[in-house]
MDAnalysis code that builds the backbone (N, CA, C; Angstrom):
import MDAnalysis as mda
import numpy as np

u = mda.Universe.empty(396, n_residues=132, atom_resindex=np.repeat(np.arange(132), 3), trajectory=True)
u.add_TopologyAttr("name", ["N", "CA", "C"] * 132)
u.add_TopologyAttr("resid", np.arange(1, 133))
u.add_TopologyAttr("resname", ["UNK", "UNK", "UNK", "UNK", "UNK", "UNK", "UNK", "UNK", "UNK", "UNK", "UNK", "UNK", "UNK", "UNK", "UNK", "UNK", "UNK", "UNK", "UNK", "UNK", "UNK", "UNK", "UNK", "UNK", "UNK", "UNK", "UNK", "UNK", "UNK", "UNK", "UNK", "UNK", "UNK", "UNK", "UNK", "UNK", "UNK", "UNK", "UNK", "UNK", "UNK", "UNK", "UNK", "UNK", "UNK", "UNK", "UNK", "UNK", "UNK", "UNK", "UNK", "UNK", "UNK", "UNK", "UNK", "UNK", "UNK", "UNK", "UNK", "UNK", "UNK", "UNK", "UNK", "UNK", "UNK", "UNK", "UNK", "UNK", "UNK", "UNK", "UNK", "UNK", "UNK", "UNK", "UNK", "UNK", "UNK", "UNK", "UNK", "UNK", "UNK", "UNK", "UNK", "UNK", "UNK", "UNK", "UNK", "UNK", "UNK", "UNK", "UNK", "UNK", "UNK", "UNK", "UNK", "UNK", "UNK", "UNK", "UNK", "UNK", "UNK", "UNK", "UNK", "UNK", "UNK", "UNK", "UNK", "UNK", "UNK", "UNK", "UNK", "UNK", "UNK", "UNK", "UNK", "UNK", "UNK", "UNK", "UNK", "UNK", "UNK", "UNK", "UNK", "UNK", "UNK", "UNK", "UNK", "UNK", "UNK", "UNK", "UNK", "UNK"])
u.atoms.positions = np.array([
    [-16.532, 19.246, -72.238],
    [-18.091, 19.112, -72.051],
    [-18.075, 20.067, -70.473],
    [-18.627, 21.276, -70.272],
    [-19.009, 22.322, -69.291],
    [-20.088, 21.433, -68.762],
    [-20.701, 21.431, -66.817],
    [-21.144, 21.108, -66.481],
    [-21.409, 22.381, -65.790],
    [-22.473, 23.159, -65.533],
    [-22.788, 24.309, -64.720],
    [-24.090, 24.110, -63.774],
    [-23.777, 24.613, -62.650],
    [-25.181, 24.231, -62.348],
    [-25.591, 25.812, -61.219],
    [-26.627, 26.562, -60.859],
    [-26.845, 27.664, -60.405],
    [-27.131, 27.543, -59.078],
    [-26.257, 28.196, -58.400],
    [-26.248, 28.473, -56.586],
    [-26.339, 29.957, -56.236],
    [-27.504, 30.012, -55.517],
    [-27.636, 31.316, -55.332],
    [-27.255, 32.280, -56.308],
    [-27.575, 32.140, -57.469],
    [-27.699, 33.388, -58.603],
    [-26.010, 33.057, -58.863],
    [-25.134, 32.145, -58.745],
    [-23.957, 32.171, -59.123],
    [-23.986, 30.954, -59.500],
    [-23.095, 30.801, -60.583],
    [-22.764, 29.167, -61.107],
    [-21.436, 28.615, -60.419],
    [-21.476, 27.023, -60.522],
    [-20.988, 26.640, -60.121],
    [-20.329, 25.234, -60.879],
    [-19.618, 25.239, -61.593],
    [-18.961, 24.327, -62.959],
    [-17.967, 23.493, -62.619],
    [-17.862, 22.457, -63.831],
    [-16.658, 22.124, -63.977],
    [-16.073, 21.913, -65.385],
    [-14.914, 22.124, -65.767],
    [-14.366, 21.751, -67.125],
    [-13.609, 20.719, -67.282],
    [-13.439, 20.680, -68.730],
    [-12.088, 19.411, -69.125],
    [-10.972, 19.702, -68.767],
    [-10.833, 21.585, -68.982],
    [-9.221, 21.987, -69.329],
    [-9.370, 23.180, -68.412],
    [-8.508, 23.530, -67.942],
    [-8.681, 25.184, -67.630],
    [-7.190, 25.711, -67.787],
    [-7.219, 26.747, -68.684],
    [-6.427, 27.691, -69.195],
    [-5.948, 29.089, -68.611],
    [-5.118, 29.245, -68.876],
    [-4.188, 30.696, -68.268],
    [-5.328, 31.538, -69.072],
    [-5.405, 32.759, -67.850],
    [-5.446, 33.985, -69.266],
    [-5.099, 34.264, -69.359],
    [-5.805, 35.035, -70.609],
    [-4.741, 35.925, -71.463],
    [-4.642, 37.453, -71.710],
    [-4.171, 37.689, -72.603],
    [-4.362, 39.652, -71.997],
    [-5.466, 40.103, -72.655],
    [-6.089, 39.578, -73.358],
    [-7.173, 40.157, -73.682],
    [-8.477, 40.360, -72.551],
    [-8.160, 40.478, -71.982],
    [-9.086, 41.151, -70.804],
    [-9.637, 42.667, -70.833],
    [-11.090, 42.801, -70.884],
    [-11.365, 43.960, -71.337],
    [-11.089, 45.472, -69.925],
    [-9.667, 45.494, -69.910],
    [-9.924, 46.732, -68.686],
    [-10.449, 47.673, -69.568],
    [-11.336, 48.786, -68.637],
    [-11.753, 50.038, -68.702],
    [-11.039, 51.125, -68.405],
    [-10.152, 50.974, -67.540],
    [-9.515, 52.110, -66.458],
    [-7.848, 51.735, -66.030],
    [-7.026, 52.092, -66.507],
    [-5.629, 51.581, -65.824],
    [-5.542, 52.803, -64.971],
    [-4.405, 52.002, -63.763],
    [-3.639, 52.648, -62.638],
    [-2.368, 53.117, -63.407],
    [-2.188, 54.220, -63.615],
    [-0.356, 54.450, -63.710],
    [0.355, 53.725, -62.536],
    [0.025, 54.393, -61.877],
    [0.959, 54.427, -60.483],
    [0.260, 53.749, -59.121],
    [0.776, 53.209, -58.538],
    [-0.030, 52.179, -57.129],
    [0.293, 52.787, -55.744],
    [1.222, 53.824, -56.550],
    [2.249, 54.381, -54.731],
    [1.645, 54.783, -54.133],
    [0.254, 55.934, -54.245],
    [-0.248, 55.896, -53.526],
    [-1.235, 55.654, -52.868],
    [-1.413, 54.209, -53.158],
    [-2.784, 53.600, -52.657],
    [-1.769, 52.553, -51.816],
    [-0.449, 52.187, -51.904],
    [0.295, 51.774, -50.745],
    [0.949, 52.696, -49.609],
    [1.152, 53.807, -49.979],
    [1.163, 54.503, -48.834],
    [-0.251, 55.274, -48.222],
    [-1.333, 54.687, -48.653],
    [-2.558, 55.229, -47.906],
    [-2.521, 53.794, -47.064],
    [-2.922, 52.632, -47.405],
    [-2.549, 51.740, -46.785],
    [-1.721, 51.482, -45.501],
    [-1.094, 51.466, -45.406],
    [0.495, 51.798, -44.895],
    [0.223, 52.876, -43.763],
    [-0.186, 53.652, -44.276],
    [-0.264, 55.485, -43.003],
    [-1.293, 54.912, -42.306],
    [-2.141, 53.913, -42.798],
    [-3.625, 53.988, -42.107],
    [-3.149, 52.764, -41.137],
    [-2.087, 52.117, -40.936],
    [-1.660, 50.666, -40.343],
    [-2.050, 49.880, -40.471],
    [-2.231, 49.943, -41.326],
    [-2.445, 48.155, -42.297],
    [-0.960, 47.641, -42.716],
    [-0.833, 46.175, -42.141],
    [0.450, 45.641, -42.795],
    [0.180, 45.175, -44.427],
    [1.573, 45.184, -45.199],
    [1.607, 45.087, -46.421],
    [2.371, 43.809, -46.376],
    [2.810, 42.952, -47.441],
    [3.550, 41.992, -47.684],
    [3.765, 42.339, -49.108],
    [4.496, 42.886, -49.937],
    [5.201, 42.668, -51.259],
    [6.238, 41.595, -51.049],
    [6.064, 40.667, -52.465],
    [7.290, 39.607, -52.514],
    [7.455, 39.297, -54.344],
    [7.929, 39.121, -54.641],
    [8.711, 38.534, -55.830],
    [9.357, 36.974, -55.897],
    [9.006, 36.410, -56.849],
    [10.262, 35.538, -57.645],
    [11.173, 36.318, -57.816],
    [12.058, 35.412, -57.607],
    [13.788, 35.982, -58.254],
    [14.027, 35.019, -59.215],
    [13.092, 34.725, -60.039],
    [12.912, 33.971, -61.267],
    [11.856, 34.848, -62.369],
    [11.475, 35.544, -61.784],
    [9.662, 36.350, -62.500],
    [10.369, 37.303, -63.918],
    [10.336, 36.632, -64.639],
    [10.616, 37.550, -66.098],
    [9.548, 38.142, -66.618],
    [8.589, 38.425, -65.923],
    [7.839, 39.437, -66.492],
    [7.899, 40.668, -65.882],
    [8.148, 40.772, -64.175],
    [8.636, 41.482, -63.451],
    [9.673, 41.291, -63.024],
    [10.583, 41.625, -63.049],
    [11.270, 41.045, -61.925],
    [12.102, 41.698, -60.707],
    [12.262, 40.999, -59.582],
    [12.500, 41.643, -58.619],
    [12.930, 42.591, -57.998],
    [14.360, 43.031, -59.071],
    [14.599, 44.111, -59.082],
    [14.027, 45.466, -59.327],
    [13.220, 45.195, -60.267],
    [12.061, 46.779, -60.223],
    [11.161, 46.403, -59.292],
    [10.799, 45.321, -58.712],
    [9.458, 45.577, -57.483],
    [10.561, 46.412, -56.268],
    [11.630, 45.528, -56.251],
    [12.565, 46.230, -55.530],
    [12.592, 48.039, -55.291],
    [13.288, 48.142, -56.518],
    [13.293, 49.658, -56.965],
    [11.643, 50.585, -56.584],
    [10.646, 49.851, -56.949],
    [9.767, 50.228, -57.052],
    [9.516, 50.369, -55.337],
    [9.641, 49.291, -54.197],
    [9.653, 49.633, -53.064],
    [10.072, 50.523, -52.279],
    [11.410, 50.597, -52.283],
    [12.568, 51.858, -52.179],
    [11.735, 53.093, -52.865],
    [11.254, 53.579, -53.472],
    [10.861, 54.558, -54.219],
    [9.917, 55.306, -53.350],
    [9.271, 54.182, -52.373],
    [8.534, 54.560, -51.644],
    [8.891, 55.497, -50.249],
    [9.942, 55.230, -50.157],
    [10.388, 56.118, -48.951],
    [10.509, 56.026, -47.684],
    [10.197, 54.482, -47.277],
    [10.201, 54.058, -46.196],
    [11.638, 54.007, -45.655],
    [11.923, 54.542, -44.150],
    [12.894, 54.268, -43.526],
    [13.395, 52.598, -43.422],
    [14.516, 51.876, -43.398],
    [14.393, 50.436, -43.163],
    [14.804, 50.119, -41.762],
    [13.541, 49.350, -41.148],
    [13.582, 48.466, -39.899],
    [14.440, 46.933, -39.772],
    [14.301, 46.569, -40.465],
    [15.094, 45.738, -40.773],
    [15.686, 45.292, -42.215],
    [17.242, 45.279, -42.069],
    [17.690, 45.735, -43.680],
    [17.958, 44.610, -44.243],
    [18.272, 44.475, -45.463],
    [18.143, 42.859, -46.380],
    [18.755, 42.088, -46.010],
    [18.109, 40.438, -45.727],
    [18.829, 39.458, -45.425],
    [18.112, 38.515, -46.283],
    [18.886, 37.183, -45.667],
    [18.568, 35.860, -46.069],
    [17.202, 35.403, -45.452],
    [15.729, 34.629, -45.832],
    [15.139, 34.393, -44.988],
    [15.570, 32.828, -44.866],
    [14.812, 31.629, -44.223],
    [15.577, 30.168, -44.744],
    [14.545, 29.386, -44.226],
    [14.126, 28.382, -44.982],
    [13.419, 27.437, -44.914],
    [14.285, 25.810, -44.719],
    [13.976, 24.839, -43.624],
    [14.897, 23.779, -43.835],
    [15.852, 23.914, -43.425],
    [16.563, 24.693, -43.078],
    [17.927, 25.285, -42.998],
    [18.691, 25.663, -44.388],
    [17.981, 26.013, -44.764],
    [18.246, 26.322, -46.897],
    [17.721, 27.644, -46.767],
    [18.483, 28.743, -47.755],
    [18.352, 29.723, -47.850],
    [16.686, 30.077, -48.733],
    [15.698, 30.546, -48.688],
    [14.816, 30.998, -49.247],
    [14.076, 31.760, -49.805],
    [15.344, 32.921, -50.077],
    [14.950, 34.257, -50.152],
    [15.730, 34.842, -49.748],
    [15.206, 36.208, -50.202],
    [15.441, 37.356, -49.366],
    [14.550, 38.423, -48.838],
    [14.776, 39.078, -47.980],
    [13.776, 40.357, -46.861],
    [13.733, 41.293, -46.292],
    [13.419, 42.108, -46.603],
    [13.569, 43.355, -45.906],
    [12.577, 44.288, -45.459],
    [12.537, 44.522, -44.245],
    [11.161, 45.509, -43.439],
    [11.804, 46.892, -43.769],
    [10.433, 47.562, -43.517],
    [10.705, 49.143, -43.497],
    [9.542, 49.767, -42.588],
    [9.829, 51.002, -42.272],
    [8.802, 51.265, -41.618],
    [7.161, 51.188, -42.038],
    [6.311, 51.681, -41.358],
    [4.787, 51.751, -42.127],
    [4.369, 50.403, -42.536],
    [4.912, 49.274, -41.430],
    [4.476, 47.862, -41.722],
    [4.930, 47.057, -42.835],
    [5.369, 47.507, -44.081],
    [5.487, 47.063, -45.040],
    [7.116, 45.946, -45.224],
    [6.787, 45.015, -46.136],
    [7.874, 43.654, -45.910],
    [8.059, 43.547, -47.045],
    [9.310, 43.385, -47.764],
    [9.354, 43.166, -49.179],
    [10.112, 41.776, -49.095],
    [9.741, 40.829, -49.875],
    [10.632, 39.531, -50.082],
    [10.288, 38.633, -50.820],
    [12.034, 38.084, -51.135],
    [12.008, 37.378, -52.870],
    [12.133, 36.355, -52.515],
    [11.606, 35.120, -53.331],
    [11.116, 33.723, -52.818],
    [12.252, 33.374, -54.002],
    [13.206, 32.523, -53.820],
    [14.148, 31.401, -54.316],
    [13.618, 30.405, -55.432],
    [13.695, 30.706, -56.320],
    [13.212, 29.827, -57.280],
    [12.291, 30.100, -58.319],
    [11.625, 30.727, -57.451],
    [9.991, 31.202, -58.271],
    [9.936, 32.614, -59.372],
    [9.417, 31.420, -59.978],
    [9.155, 32.334, -61.656],
    [7.615, 33.798, -60.961],
    [7.109, 33.835, -62.135],
    [6.045, 35.424, -61.591],
    [4.979, 34.768, -61.127],
    [4.406, 33.856, -61.121],
    [3.319, 33.234, -60.368],
    [3.938, 32.198, -59.364],
    [4.508, 32.945, -58.204],
    [5.558, 32.279, -57.221],
    [4.668, 31.613, -56.324],
    [3.667, 31.477, -55.945],
    [3.360, 30.398, -55.237],
    [2.955, 28.990, -56.213],
    [3.043, 28.930, -57.364],
    [2.704, 28.106, -58.700],
    [4.448, 26.919, -58.500],
    [5.375, 28.127, -58.251],
    [6.606, 27.882, -58.831],
    [7.179, 27.196, -57.422],
    [6.877, 27.974, -56.508],
    [7.699, 27.494, -54.939],
    [6.393, 27.383, -53.768],
    [5.596, 26.535, -54.231],
    [4.357, 26.307, -53.331],
    [4.858, 26.485, -51.309],
    [6.055, 25.588, -51.143],
    [6.411, 25.200, -49.859],
    [6.880, 26.377, -49.271],
    [7.468, 27.611, -50.276],
    [8.438, 28.271, -49.715],
    [7.136, 29.678, -49.712],
    [6.470, 30.059, -50.430],
    [5.431, 30.934, -50.537],
    [4.347, 30.518, -49.109],
    [4.507, 29.627, -49.083],
    [3.357, 29.299, -47.678],
    [4.189, 29.484, -46.474],
    [5.221, 29.507, -46.258],
    [6.548, 29.081, -45.106],
    [6.150, 30.794, -44.992],
    [6.284, 31.767, -46.284],
    [6.690, 33.423, -46.276],
    [5.286, 34.043, -46.026],
    [4.578, 33.335, -46.364],
    [3.149, 33.510, -46.098],
    [2.637, 33.603, -44.488],
    [3.276, 32.308, -44.134],
    [2.634, 31.719, -42.397],
    [3.032, 32.301, -41.111],
    [4.575, 32.886, -41.429],
    [5.579, 33.518, -41.059],
    [4.663, 35.014, -40.967],
    [4.909, 35.462, -42.135],
    [4.063, 36.727, -42.005],
    [2.892, 36.909, -41.811],
    [1.844, 36.420, -41.396],
    [0.580, 36.587, -40.787],
    [0.455, 36.747, -40.151],
    [1.650, 35.687, -39.172],
    [1.050, 35.047, -37.682],
    [1.913, 36.495, -37.126],
    [2.749, 37.192, -37.653],
    [3.889, 38.611, -37.605],
    [4.932, 38.216, -36.595],
    [5.328, 36.704, -37.153],
    [6.589, 36.163, -37.562],
    [7.898, 36.888, -38.153],
    [9.079, 36.821, -37.556],
    [10.384, 37.520, -38.902],
    [10.307, 36.141, -39.793],
    [10.648, 36.420, -41.182],
    [10.588, 35.239, -41.963],
    [11.964, 35.037, -41.910],
])
């Protein structure tokens, strides 16, 4: 059973069961490469955090790492572990143009779903401009 209430032209409702999205989303356009968008964002002074779960079987972190390297930004803070509660929580590297790449130890494709505490710590530190 689904209950729906209109609120300001939008609908707010409850459902008995949530299901994950499938691949049947009707996209009308595809972007073959997002590199120019990331170069534009960082060239305009915006900070960027790119992260991957190190157990992601859909988009492995090594592929994301290679993609970030392909941007050609100089390294500011080289590859190193970042920690939470005295234990390794992943690895990180910072590039010029305010780009940070991080892995989240033990996380799959939807990293916050698998490792919410580590992802929250990573994001909190990044948004507060603190070192991971």
